[in-house]
MARBA-143356 format. One record per atom (N, C-alpha, C): residue in one letter; x, y, z. Coordinates in steps of 0.05 Angstrom, whole numbers, padded with zeros to 5 digits, always signed. Layout:
aXYZ;...
//
This chain:
x+00017-00024+00000;x+00000+00000+00000;x+00018+00025+00000;x+00013+00042-00019;x+00028+00067-00021;x+00011+00090-00010;x+00024+00105+00008;x+00010+00126+00022;x+00026+00152+00021;x+00013+00174+00015;x+00025+00201+00016;x+00012+00218+00037;x+00028+00229+00055;x+00018+00248+00075;x+00026+00276+00067;x+00008+00295+00067;x+00014+00322+00059;x+00012+00341+00083;x+00034+00354+00089;x+00034+00375+00110;x+00056+00395+00102;x+00047+00417+00089;x+00067+00436+00079;x+00066+00462+00095;x+00056+00461+00120;x+00055+00484+00137;x+00082+00488+00152;x+00080+00496+00177;x+00105+00504+00191;x+00117+00480+00206;x+00140+00486+00219;x+00156+00465+00231;x+00140+00448+00251;x+00126+00462+00269;x+00111+00447+00289;x+00089+00430+00277;x+00077+00439+00256;x+00056+00423+00242;x+00067+00397+00231;x+00091+00399+00219;x+00104+00375+00208;x+00110+00356+00231;x+00121+00366+00253;x+00128+00348+00275;x+00103+00333+00285;x+00081+00348+00288;x+00056+00335+00299;x+00045+00315+00279;x+00049+00320+00253;x+00039+00301+00233;x+00054+00275+00233;x+00078+00274+00245;x+00092+00248+00246;x+00077+00227+00262;x+00058+00235+00278;x+00042+00215+00293;x+00027+00197+00273;x+00019+00208+00250;x+00007+00192+00229;x+00025+00171+00219;x+00050+00178+00215;x+00070+00159+00205;x+00073+00136+00225;x+00074+00143+00251;x+00077+00122+00272;x+00054+00103+00272;x+00029+00113+00270;x+00007+00095+00271;x+00004+00079+00246;x+00008+00091+00223;x+00007+00076+00198;x+00028+00054+00197;x+00052+00059+00206;x+00072+00039+00206;x+00065+00016+00225;x+00054+00023+00248;x+00047+00003+00268;x+00024-00015+00258;x+00005-00004+00243;x-00018-00019+00234;x-00013-00032+00207;x+00005-00021+00191;x+00011-00032+00164;x+00041-00033+00160;x+00053-00054+00169;x+00082-00056+00169;x+00094-00055+00141;x+00078-00062+00121;x+00089-00063+00094;x+00082-00038+00078;x+00070-00018+00091;x+00062+00006+00077;x+00086+00022+00067;x+00084+00033+00044;x+00105+00051+00033;x+00095+00080+00037;x+00107+00094+00057;x+00097+00120+00065;x+00115+00142+00055;x+00104+00160+00040;x+00118+00184+00030;x+00106+00209+00045;x+00122+00230+00045;x+00113+00254+00060;x+00120+00279+00044;x+00100+00296+00040;x+00104+00321+00025;x+00104+00344+00045;x+00126+00360+00043;x+00128+00383+00061;x+00140+00407+00046;x+00142+00430+00059;x+00153+00454+00046;x+00183+00454+00048;x+00196+00466+00029;x+00225+00468+00029;x+00234+00483+00054;x+00255+00472+00067;x+00265+00483+00092;x+00259+00465+00115;x+00239+00448+00112;x+00231+00430+00134;x+00241+00402+00130;x+00256+00397+00109;x+00265+00370+00104;x+00281+00357+00126;x+00296+00375+00140;x+00314+00365+00161;x+00300+00352+00184;x+00274+00359+00188;x+00259+00347+00210;x+00256+00317+00208;x+00253+00307+00184;x+00248+00278+00180;x+00269+00266+00162;x+00292+00279+00159;x+00314+00266+00144;x+00323+00241+00159;x+00325+00220+00144;x+00333+00194+00156;x+00312+00181+00172;x+00287+00190+00170;x+00265+00178+00185;x+00262+00148+00176;x+00262+00130+00195;x+00262+00101+00187;x+00236+00092+00174;x+00214+00107+00178;x+00188+00097+00167;x+00179+00113+00143;x+00195+00132+00134;x+00187+00148+00110;x+00204+00140+00087;x+00191+00132+00065;x+00206+00123+00042;x+00218+00146+00026;x+00201+00165+00018;x+00210+00187+00002;x+00198+00214+00013;x+00214+00235+00010;x+00205+00262+00016;x+00199+00277-00010;x+00176+00289-00011;x+00169+00307-00034;x+00170+00335-00022;x+00183+00353-00037;x+00188+00380-00026;x+00176+00401-00045;x+00161+00419-00032;x+00149+00441-00047;x+00162+00467-00039;x+00174+00480-00058;x+00187+00506-00053;x+00166+00528-00056;x+00158+00539-00034;x+00137+00559-00035;x+00147+00588-00041;x+00173+00591-00041;x+00185+00617-00045;x+00194+00623-00073;x+00202+00602-00087;x+00211+00605-00115;x+00194+00588-00133;x+00183+00601-00154;x+00167+00586-00174;x+00146+00569-00160;x+00131+00582-00142;x+00112+00568-00124;x+00092+00551-00140;x+00079+00563-00159;x+00057+00549-00172;x+00067+00530-00194;x+00089+00537-00207;x+00102+00518-00225;x+00111+00493-00210;x+00122+00497-00186;x+00130+00475-00170;x+00107+00458-00161;x+00084+00471-00155;x+00060+00457-00146;x+00051+00438-00168;x+00051+00447-00193;x+00041+00429-00214;x+00061+00408-00222;x+00087+00414-00218;x+00107+00392-00221;x+00103+00370-00200;x+00097+00379-00176;x+00091+00359-00155;x+00066+00343-00162;x+00046+00356-00172;x+00022+00342-00180;x+00028+00320-00200;x+00045+00326-00219;x+00052+00306-00239;x+00067+00283-00226;x+00085+00289-00208;x+00100+00268-00194;x+00081+00250-00178;x+00062+00263-00164;x+00043+00248-00148;x+00026+00230-00165;x+00017+00240-00187;x+00000+00223-00205;x+00015+00200-00216;x+00041+00204-00222;x+00057+00182-00233;x+00061+00159-00212;x+00062+00167-00187;x+00067+00147-00166;x+00043+00128-00161;x+00019+00138-00168;x-00005+00121-00165;x-00009+00112-00136;x-00013+00131-00118;x-00017+00124-00090;x-00044+00111-00086;x-00044+00093-00066;x-00070+00082-00057;x-00085+00102-00040;x-00070+00116-00023;x-00082+00136-00005;x-00066+00162-00005;x-00080+00184-00008;x-00068+00210-00002;x-00082+00222+00021;x-00067+00229+00042;x-00078+00239+00067;x-00069+00268+00071;x-00088+00287+00071;x-00082+00315+00071;x-00088+00326+00099;x-00067+00336+00113;x-00071+00347+00140;x-00078+00377+00140;x-00082+00389+00117;x-00086+00418+00115;x-00113+00425+00105;x-00120+00450+00109;x-00147+00460+00102;x-00146+00480+00079;x-00123+00482+00065;x-00119+00503+00045;x-00121+00492+00017;x-00125+00511-00002;x-00132+00503-00029;x-00110+00488-00043;x-00085+00497-00040;x-00063+00485-00055;x-00060+00455-00049;x-00060+00448-00023;x-00058+00420-00015;x-00083+00405-00023;x-00106+00419-00023;x-00131+00406-00032;x-00130+00399-00061;x-00119+00417-00077;x-00116+00411-00106;x-00099+00387-00110;x-00076+00385-00096;x-00058+00362-00099;x-00073+00336-00092;x-00089+00338-00071;x-00104+00315-00061;x-00126+00306-00081;x-00142+00326-00089;x-00165+00320-00105;x-00157+00309-00133;x-00135+00319-00144;x-00127+00311-00170;x-00102+00293-00170;x-00098+00279-00148;x-00074+00262-00144;x-00076+00237-00161;x-00100+00229-00168;x-00103+00203-00182;x-00102+00179-00163;x-00101+00185-00137;x-00101+00163-00117;x-00128+00149-00116;x-00127+00124-00108;x-00152+00109-00106;x-00170+00121-00084;x-00157+00130-00063;x-00172+00141-00040;x-00159+00167-00031;x-00175+00186-00024;x-00164+00211-00013;x-00180+00219+00012;x-00166+00231+00031;x-00179+00239+00055;x-00168+00266+00065;x-00185+00282+00076;x-00177+00309+00086;x-00199+00321+00102;x-00194+00345+00112;x-00214+00359+00128;x-00236+00372+00112;x-00259+00372+00123;x-00282+00383+00109;x-00280+00413+00103;x-00262+00427+00117;x-00259+00456+00113;x-00241+00462+00089;x-00229+00442+00077;x-00213+00446+00053;x-00231+00453+00030;x-00225+00474+00015;x-00243+00481-00007;x-00246+00460-00029;x-00228+00441-00030;x-00230+00419-00050;x-00241+00393-00037;x-00250+00394-00012;x-00258+00370+00001;x-00281+00356-00012;x-00298+00370-00027;x-00320+00358-00041;x-00310+00336-00060;x-00285+00338-00069;x-00274+00319-00087;x-00259+00296-00073;x-00257+00297-00047;x-00243+00276-00032;x-00262+00252-00029;x-00250+00228-00028;x-00267+00205-00023;x-00275+00202+00006;x-00261+00216+00024;x-00268+00215+00052;x-00263+00242+00064;x-00283+00253+00077;x-00281+00279+00090;x-00283+00276+00120;x-00266+00291+00135;x-00266+00289+00164;x-00271+00317+00176;x-00289+00318+00195;x-00296+00343+00207;x-00272+00355+00222;x-00266+00380+00217;x-00244+00393+00231;x-00255+00408+00255;x-00247+00399+00279;x-00258+00409+00304;x-00237+00424+00320;x-00243+00449+00327;x-00226+00464+00346;x-00239+00461+00374;x-00223+00452+00393;x-00233+00447+00419;x-00236+00473+00435;x-00246+00469+00459;x-00248+00491+00479;x-00239+00481+00506;x-00241+00499+00526;x-00230+00491+00552;x-00245+00467+00564;x-00271+00464+00557;x-00287+00442+00568;x-00282+00416+00552;x-00277+00419+00526;x-00273+00396+00509;x-00249+00401+00490;x-00224+00400+00501;x-00201+00404+00485;x-00196+00382+00465;x-00186+00389+00442;x-00180+00369+00421;x-00151+00375+00412;x-00133+00356+00415;x-00106+00361+00407;x-00103+00359+00377;x-00084+00373+00366;x-00078+00372+00337;x-00072+00343+00329;x-00058+00329+00345;x-00052+00301+00339;x-00078+00284+00336;x-00097+00289+00354;x-00123+00275+00352;x-00137+00283+00326;x-00136+00309+00319;x-00148+00317+00294;x-00136+00302+00270;x-00109+00301+00270;x-00095+00288+00248;x-00101+00258+00247;x-00101+00245+00271;x-00105+00216+00271;x-00134+00209+00262;x-00152+00228+00265;x-00180+00223+00255;x-00180+00219+00225;x-00160+00230+00211;x-00158+00227+00182;x-00152+00198+00174;x-00140+00182+00192;x-00134+00154+00186;x-00148+00135+00204;x-00171+00143+00215;x-00186+00125+00233;x-00193+00099+00219;x-00197+00101+00193;x-00205+00077+00177;x-00181+00060+00170;x-00157+00070+00173;x-00132+00056+00167;x-00117+00047+00192;x-00121+00062+00214;x-00107+00056+00239;x-00124+00039+00257;x-00118+00040+00283;x-00133+00024+00302;x-00147+00041+00322;x-00149+00067+00317;x-00164+00085+00335;x-00149+00093+00360;x-00124+00084+00363;x-00108+00091+00386;x-00094+00118+00383;x-00080+00126+00403;x-00066+00151+00403;x-00036+00146+00400;x-00024+00158+00380;x+00005+00156+00376;x+00017+00184+00379;x+00039+00185+00393;x+00053+00211+00395;x+00069+00217+00370;x+00074+00242+00365;x+00094+00248+00344;x+00121+00238+00352;x+00138+00233+00332;x+00164+00223+00339;x+00185+00232+00319;x+00208+00242+00329;x+00231+00248+00312;x+00253+00229+00318;x+00272+00227+00299;x+00293+00207+00302;x+00320+00220+00297;x+00331+00233+00318;x+00358+00244+00316;x+00378+00221+00311;x+00397+00225+00293;x+00417+00205+00287;x+00439+00205+00309;x+00456+00184+00308;x+00477+00182+00327;x+00495+00207+00327;x+00500+00218+00303;x+00517+00242+00301;x+00504+00266+00314;x+00477+00268+00313;x+00463+00290+00326;x+00466+00287+00357;x+00463+00263+00367;x+00466+00259+00395;x+00494+00263+00405;x+00513+00256+00388;x+00542+00261+00395;x+00547+00291+00398;x+00535+00307+00380;x+00539+00336+00382;x+00527+00347+00407;x+00503+00337+00414;x+00490+00346+00439;x+00506+00339+00463;x+00517+00315+00463;x+00534+00306+00486;x+00559+00323+00488;x+00571+00330+00466;x+00595+00347+00466;x+00588+00375+00477;x+00565+00386+00469;x+00558+00412+00479;x+00553+00412+00509;x+00540+00391+00518;x+00534+00389+00547;x+00559+00386+00563;x+00578+00371+00553;x+00604+00368+00566;x+00601+00358+00595;x+00582+00341+00599;x+00578+00329+00625;x+00563+00346+00645;x+00555+00370+00638;x+00541+00388+00656;x+00511+00386+00653;x+00495+00389+00674;x+00466+00390+00671;x+00459+00417+00658;x+00437+00417+00643;x+00430+00441+00629;x+00400+00442+00623;x+00390+00465+00617;x+00363+00469+00607;x+00364+00483+00580;x+00343+00480+00564;x+00341+00494+00539;x+00319+00514+00541;x+00322+00537+00528;x+00302+00557+00525;x+00299+00565+00496;x+00275+00565+00486;x+00269+00574+00459;x+00251+00599+00461;x+00263+00623+00463;x+00248+00646+00471;x+00235+00662+00449;x+00237+00654+00424;x+00226+00670+00402;x+00202+00656+00389;x+00189+00672+00373;x+00166+00662+00357;x+00162+00680+00333;x+00151+00669+00312;x+00144+00686+00289;x+00124+00707+00296;x+00106+00700+00315;x+00084+00718+00322;x+00090+00732+00349;x+00086+00758+00349;x+00091+00774+00373;x+00075+00765+00397;x+00049+00760+00393;x+00032+00753+00416;x+00035+00725+00426;x+00051+00709+00412;x+00058+00682+00422;x+00084+00683+00438;x+00098+00704+00437;x+00125+00706+00448;x+00125+00719+00475;x+00133+00704+00495;x+00137+00715+00522;x+00158+00736+00520;x+00155+00760+00532;x+00174+00782+00528;x+00202+00775+00536;x+00221+00787+00523;x+00250+00781+00527;x+00258+00785+00557;x+00247+00806+00570;x+00255+00811+00597;x+00245+00788+00616;x+00224+00775+00608;x+00214+00752+00624;x+00233+00728+00621;x+00243+00724+00596;x+00262+00702+00592;x+00288+00708+00607;x+00297+00733+00606;x+00321+00740+00621;x+00318+00735+00651;x+00294+00741+00661;x+00289+00736+00690;x+00289+00706+00696;x+00277+00691+00678;x+00278+00662+00682;x+00306+00651+00682;x+00322+00660+00663;x+00350+00652+00662;x+00365+00659+00688;x+00360+00683+00697;x+00373+00692+00722;x+00366+00676+00746;x+00342+00664+00746;x+00332+00649+00769;x+00340+00619+00768;x+00351+00610+00746;x+00359+00582+00743;x+00381+00576+00763;x+00382+00551+00772;x+00402+00542+00790;x+00430+00546+00778;x+00449+00554+00794;x+00476+00559+00784;x+00490+00533+00774;x+00478+00510+00781;x+00490+00485+00772;x+00483+00478+00743;x+00464+00493+00731;x+00455+00487+00704;x+00464+00508+00683;x+00474+00498+00661;x+00478+00515+00638;x+00451+00520+00624;x+00450+00541+00608;x+00426+00547+00593;x+00433+00550+00564;x+00420+00535+00547;x+00423+00537+00518;x+00399+00551+00506;x+00404+00573+00492;x+00383+00588+00478;x+00381+00577+00449;x+00357+00569+00442;x+00353+00557+00415;x+00336+00574+00398;x+00341+00573+00372;x+00325+00588+00352;x+00338+00586+00325;x+00326+00599+00306;x+00338+00600+00279;x+00358+00623+00276;x+00370+00625+00253;x+00390+00645+00248;x+00378+00673+00252;x+00353+00677+00245;x+00340+00703+00248;x+00336+00711+00278;x+00338+00691+00296;x+00334+00696+00324;x+00360+00702+00339;x+00382+00702+00326;x+00408+00704+00339;x+00410+00729+00356;x+00403+00752+00345;x+00405+00777+00360;x+00387+00778+00384;x+00362+00769+00381;x+00343+00769+00403;x+00354+00751+00426;x+00364+00728+00418;x+00375+00709+00439;x+00399+00722+00452;x+00416+00735+00437;x+00440+00748+00448;x+00432+00770+00468;x+00411+00785+00462;x+00402+00806+00480;x+00392+00793+00507;x+00379+00771+00505;x+00370+00757+00529;x+00394+00747+00545;x+00413+00736+00531;x+00437+00726+00545;x+00451+00749+00560;x+00454+00771+00547;x+00469+00794+00559;x+00453+00806+00583;x+00427+00805+00582;x+00411+00817+00603;x+00403+00797+00625;x+00413+00773+00623;x+00406+00752+00643;x+00420+00755+00670;x+00442+00771+00670;x+00458+00774+00694;x+00478+00752+00698;x+00477+00732+00680;x+00496+00710+00682;x+00504+00700+00654;x+00514+00718+00637;x+00519+00711+00609;x+00539+00689+00606;x+00556+00685+00626;x+00576+00663+00624;x+00563+00635+00625;x+00538+00634+00636;x+00525+00608+00639;x+00504+00604+00616;x+00499+00625+00601;x+00479+00623+00580;x+00493+00622+00553;x+00486+00602+00537;x+00500+00597+00511;x+00480+00601+00489;x+00486+00620+00471;x+00468+00626+00449;x+00474+00607+00426;x+00455+00589+00421;x+00459+00570+00399;x+00440+00576+00375;x+00428+00599+00375;x+00409+00606+00354;x+00423+00605+00327;x+00412+00590+00308;x+00423+00589+00281;x+00446+00570+00278;x+00454+00556+00299;x+00478+00539+00298;x+00472+00509+00298;x+00447+00502+00301;x+00440+00474+00302;x+00419+00467+00281;x+00421+00442+00270;x+00400+00432+00253;x+00375+00425+00270;x+00353+00419+00256;x+00329+00411+00271;x+00335+00386+00289;x+00348+00366+00278;x+00352+00342+00293;x+00374+00345+00314;x+00393+00362+00309;x+00413+00369+00330;x+00399+00383+00354;x+00380+00401+00347;x+00365+00414+00368;x+00348+00393+00383;x+00336+00375+00369;x+00320+00353+00381;x+00337+00337+00400;x+00361+00331+00392;x+00379+00315+00408;x+00388+00330+00433;x+00392+00356+00431;x+00399+00373+00454;x+00375+00375+00473;x+00351+00378+00462;x+00327+00379+00479;x+00323+00353+00493;x+00328+00331+00479;x+00324+00304+00489;x+00340+00299+00515;x+00363+00312+00517;x+00380+00308+00541;x+00376+00329+00562;x+00361+00349+00557;x+00358+00372+00575;x+00342+00365+00600;x+00349+00377+00622;x+00333+00373+00647;x+00305+00386+00644;x+00303+00406+00627;x+00277+00419+00621;x+00281+00437+00597;x+00261+00438+00580;x+00260+00457+00558;x+00237+00476+00562;x+00242+00502+00560;x+00221+00522+00562;x+00217+00535+00534;x+00193+00537+00526;x+00187+00548+00499;x+00160+00561+00498;x+00157+00579+00479;x+00131+00591+00473;x+00113+00569+00461;x+00088+00577+00456;x+00069+00559+00441;x+00079+00559+00412;x+00099+00541+00407;x+00112+00541+00381;x+00126+00514+00377;x+00141+00512+00355;x+00152+00486+00347;x+00169+00472+00368;x+00187+00486+00383;x+00203+00472+00402;x+00188+00455+00422;x+00163+00464+00429;x+00147+00448+00447;x+00141+00421+00434;x+00135+00421+00409;x+00128+00396+00395;x+00153+00379+00390;x+00175+00392+00386;x+00200+00377+00383;x+00206+00362+00409;x+00202+00376+00432;x+00206+00363+00458;x+00187+00339+00461;x+00162+00343+00453;x+00142+00321+00454;x+00151+00297+00437;x+00163+00303+00414;x+00170+00282+00395;x+00195+00266+00404;x+00209+00276+00424;x+00231+00260+00436;x+00225+00255+00466;x+00200+00259+00474;x+00190+00254+00501;x+00209+00266+00522;x+00215+00292+00519;x+00233+00306+00537;x+00217+00324+00555;x+00226+00330+00579;x+00212+00348+00597;x+00209+00376+00585;x+00185+00387+00586;x+00180+00412+00572;x+00159+00429+00587;x+00164+00455+00587;x+00144+00474+00597;x+00137+00493+00574;x+00111+00494+00567;x+00101+00510+00545;x+00089+00535+00557;x+00097+00559+00547;x+00087+00584+00556;x+00066+00594+00536;x+00042+00596+00545;x+00020+00606+00528;x+00013+00634+00535;x+00015+00652+00516;x+00009+00680+00520;x-00019+00686+00509;x-00021+00693+00484;x-00048+00701+00472;x-00064+00676+00465;x-00051+00654+00459;x-00066+00630+00452;x-00070+00612+00477;x-00086+00591+00474;x-00093+00574+00497;x-00089+00545+00489;x-00082+00529+00509;x-00077+00500+00504;x-00101+00486+00491;x-00125+00495+00496;x-00149+00481+00486;x-00150+00481+00455;x-00135+00498+00442;x-00134+00498+00413;x-00121+00473+00402;x-00106+00459+00419;x-00095+00433+00410;x-00066+00431+00407;x-00050+00450+00419;x-00022+00449+00415;x-00006+00448+00441;x-00018+00435+00461;x-00005+00432+00487;x+00017+00410+00485;x+00036+00410+00503;x+00057+00389+00502;x+00047+00362+00508;x+00061+00341+00498;x+00052+00313+00501;x+00073+00296+00516;x+00095+00307+00525;x+00115+00291+00539;x+00104+00281+00565;x+00116+00259+00574;x+00108+00248+00600;x+00110+00268+00622;x+00131+00285+00621;x+00134+00306+00641;x+00131+00332+00626;x+00107+00344+00627;x+00102+00369+00613;x+00085+00387+00630;x+00089+00413+00625;x+00075+00433+00640;x+00066+00456+00622;x+00045+00470+00631;x+00036+00494+00616;x+00037+00517+00635;x+00048+00540+00625;x+00049+00565+00640;x+00031+00585+00626;x+00012+00596+00640;x-00005+00617+00629;x-00015+00635+00651;x-00024+00658+00644;x-00034+00677+00664;x-00059+00666+00678;x-00061+00672+00703;x-00084+00664+00719;x-00106+00685+00717;x-00100+00708+00706;x-00119+00730+00705;x-00142+00724+00685;x-00166+00729+00693;x-00189+00724+00675;x-00192+00746+00654;x-00175+00745+00634;x-00175+00766+00613;x-00197+00760+00592;x-00214+00780+00588;x-00236+00777+00569;x-00225+00776+00540;x-00201+00787+00536;x-00190+00789+00509;x-00174+00764+00501;x-00171+00745+00519;x-00155+00721+00514;x-00173+00696+00511;x-00170+00681+00490;x-00151+00685+00468;x-00162+00705+00448;x-00143+00719+00434;x-00151+00739+00415;x-00152+00728+00387;x-00147+00702+00384;x-00148+00689+00357;x-00137+00661+00359;x-00141+00646+00338;x-00131+00619+00337;x-00100+00619+00334;x-00090+00639+00322;x-00061+00640+00317;x-00050+00666+00329;x-00024+00669+00329;x-00012+00693+00340;x-00017+00717+00323;x-00013+00740+00334;x-00017+00766+00320;x+00010+00781+00321;x+00012+00802+00304;x+00036+00818+00303;x+00038+00838+00326;x+00015+00843+00339;x+00015+00861+00362;x-00009+00855+00379;x-00008+00864+00404;x-00030+00860+00422;x-00053+00879+00414;x-00077+00869+00408;x-00098+00887+00399;x-00107+00907+00421;x-00102+00900+00447;x-00110+00917+00469;x-00088+00936+00477;x-00063+00930+00468;x-00041+00948+00475;x-00027+00942+00501;x-00038+00924+00518;x-00026+00919+00544;x-00010+00893+00546;x-00016+00874+00529;x-00003+00848+00528;x-00003+00835+00556;x-00025+00837+00570;x-00028+00827+00597;x-00026+00797+00598;x-00034+00783+00576;x-00033+00754+00576;x-00004+00744+00579;x+00015+00759+00570;x+00044+00752+00572;x+00056+00764+00597;x+00051+00789+00601;x+00063+00803+00624;x+00053+00791+00651;x+00030+00778+00650;x+00019+00767+00675;x+00030+00740+00683;x+00049+00729+00667;x+00061+00704+00674;x+00087+00709+00689;x+00089+00700+00714;x+00112+00704+00731;x+00132+00682+00727;x+00157+00690+00719;x+00178+00669+00715;x+00182+00652+00740;x+00177+00663+00764;x+00181+00648+00788;x+00163+00624+00792;x+00140+00623+00778;x+00122+00601+00781;x+00127+00578+00761;x+00145+00582+00742;x+00150+00561+00723;x+00165+00539+00737;x+00159+00514+00730;x+00173+00491+00743;x+00202+00491+00738;x+00217+00481+00757;x+00247+00480+00754;x+00255+00451+00748;x+00278+00447+00737;x+00287+00419+00731;x+00288+00402+00756;
//
C-alpha cells in the first residue's frame, strides 16, 4: 500500500503530523509511506526510518510551477491513499487531482468535495479540548486502530554526539524564547528573568533560527549570568536541536515548534501560552510536561486561533501576567 501524507505548513505542524507515520507503520508494516512538506523543513524527517520518500514544495521560488510539477510526480506514483492534513486550497488541489484510489482530508478544505473521505475539523475549547494530533489521527481512523500515537523524531547518532559534546557532562536546560508571532512570544525581559533564576548548577542553551540570533543574544546579555547562557540560535539543525532537547533537564518554549520537538523526543518541557490557549490543540505531550499561562481572567484572551503581530488591546497582559518564578524547575 502506497500512502502520501501532505503537510506543507510550519515546523511544528510537520512534527505533529509524524504521529500519522507512527500509527500507519504500526498498523501496516508493509506500507510505503511518503511525506510532502515545504522546502526548509526536510531536516525534520531526514533519515526517518518509516518514511520512504520526501516530496518537497518550494513555496518561495516558482511556487505554482513547483506545485504542478509535484502534482505530476504524485499522479505518476499512483498512491493508494493521499492523506491531507491541511485545510488550504493548494494542498486540496494536490489531493483531489492526485489520481489516488482514495483521498482523505478535512471538510474545511475548499477541495474536500472531491475527496473520497471527509473528516470534520474540530477546534476544541476549555471544556472539550482536542489536540492537533487527535485531529490528524482522525484522518486515518479507517486505516489505523483508533489509538493515540505521539509524534516522533529520530535524531541520528551524530546528532546525539553533538548534543553530548555541547553538554560536556554538565546539567542544562534549553530555552526557545522566540516566535514568528509577537503575541505568542513571552517578552524578552521575562526570559532574562527566568535565566537569572535558574540554579547555578545548570547551563542554559538558547535555541532558535538564524534570524533569532540577535534576540537570543540580548536575552543572554541581560540575564545577569551571560557566562552560563549559551546562544545556539542558528547553529543547530532541527535534529541536533531535538537531540539537545532530548538530554535537557527541562526545555522552556513559547506555544511554538520547540514544544512539539520536545514532545517528539519525550523530553521534559514547559510551554508558555500568551495570547493562545492550550485548548486549541497544541499543548505538550511529553510524559513530564507543564503549561504556564496567566491566571488573570482576561476577556480578550484568546484573541485568535493564531498569534498576532501586536496586542490588539495594547497591554499584552496575557504575557506580562506570567511570573517566571512560578515556572517549574528541573
